[in-house]
C-alpha positions in Angstrom: 0.0 0.0 0.0 1.1 3.5 -0.7 0.4 6.3 1.7 1.1 10.0 2.0 1.6 12.0 5.2 -0.2 15.3 5.1 0.6 17.9 7.7 -1.6 20.8 8.3 0.0 23.6 10.4 -2.4 26.3 11.6 0.0 29.0 12.7 0.2 32.6 12.1 3.0 35.1 12.6 2.5 38.7 13.4 4.8 41.7 12.8 3.7 44.6 14.8 5.1 48.1 14.4 4.7 51.2 16.5 3.8 49.1 19.5 3.3 50.4 23.0 3.2 48.7 26.4 0.5 50.1 28.6 1.1 49.7 32.4 -1.9 50.0 34.8 -1.3 50.7 38.4 -4.3 51.5 40.6 -6.1 54.3 38.8 -3.2 55.4 36.7 -1.6 54.2 33.5 1.5 55.0 31.4 2.5 54.0 27.9 6.0 52.8 26.9 7.1 52.8 23.3 8.3 49.3 22.4 8.8 49.6 18.6 8.7 46.5 16.5 7.5 43.1 17.8 7.6 39.8 16.0 5.2 37.3 17.5 5.6 33.6 16.6 2.5 31.7 15.5 2.0 29.6 18.6 1.6 32.8 20.7 -1.0 34.5 18.7 -4.1 35.7 20.6 -7.0 37.6 19.0 -7.6 41.0 20.5 -10.5 43.4 20.2 -11.1 47.1 20.6 -11.9 48.7 23.9 -14.8 51.1 24.0 -13.3 53.8 26.3 -16.5 55.8 26.5 -18.4 52.9 28.1 -15.7 51.1 30.0 -14.2 51.0 33.4 -11.0 52.5 31.9 -12.4 56.0 31.5 -11.5 56.9 35.1 -7.8 56.3 34.6 -5.3 59.1 34.7 -2.4 59.0 32.2 1.0 59.7 33.7 4.5 59.8 32.3 6.6 56.7 31.6 8.9 57.5 34.5 6.1 58.1 36.9 4.2 54.9 36.1 7.4 52.8 36.4 8.1 54.4 39.8 4.5 53.7 41.0 4.8 50.1 39.7 8.1 49.6 41.5 6.6 51.0 44.8 3.6 48.7 44.5 5.8 45.7 43.8 7.9 46.5 46.8 4.8 46.7 49.0 3.6 43.4 47.6 6.9 41.7 48.3 6.9 43.0 51.9 3.4 41.6 52.4 4.5 38.3 51.0 7.5 38.2 53.4 5.2 38.8 56.4 2.8 36.1 55.3 5.6 33.6 54.6 7.1 34.3 58.1 3.7 33.9 59.8 3.1 30.6 58.0 6.6 29.3 58.8 6.2 30.1 62.5 3.1 27.9 62.5 4.8 25.1 60.6 2.7 25.5 57.4 4.4 25.8 54.0 3.6 29.0 52.2 3.5 29.3 48.4 2.8 32.7 46.9 0.5 32.9 44.0 3.2 34.4 41.8 5.6 31.5 42.4 2.8 29.0 41.5 2.1 30.9 38.2 5.7 30.5 37.2 5.4 26.7 37.4 2.1 26.5 35.5 3.7 25.6 32.2 
């Protein structure tokens, strides 16, 4: 018997230009220019538009890139301090503590 192997690959690659990264912290946001992005096919996700007039994002305040990065760093530091306190409290009681962030890293 003769047979043929047929392979169908459903992948798409995207080349994005003039991209920005929008960072949200509390009720503020800042945009960082990122330039050109090449996204490999297995990482493609469909996106839609956001209706800013009727969304929860209309109450956000835009700040500079430097300011949003500083606010983000402060929030991250606060979060890390909370995690240390929780970890210490759990360890004192003999209970293992795993932060949500550390579990997310092992998800894949």
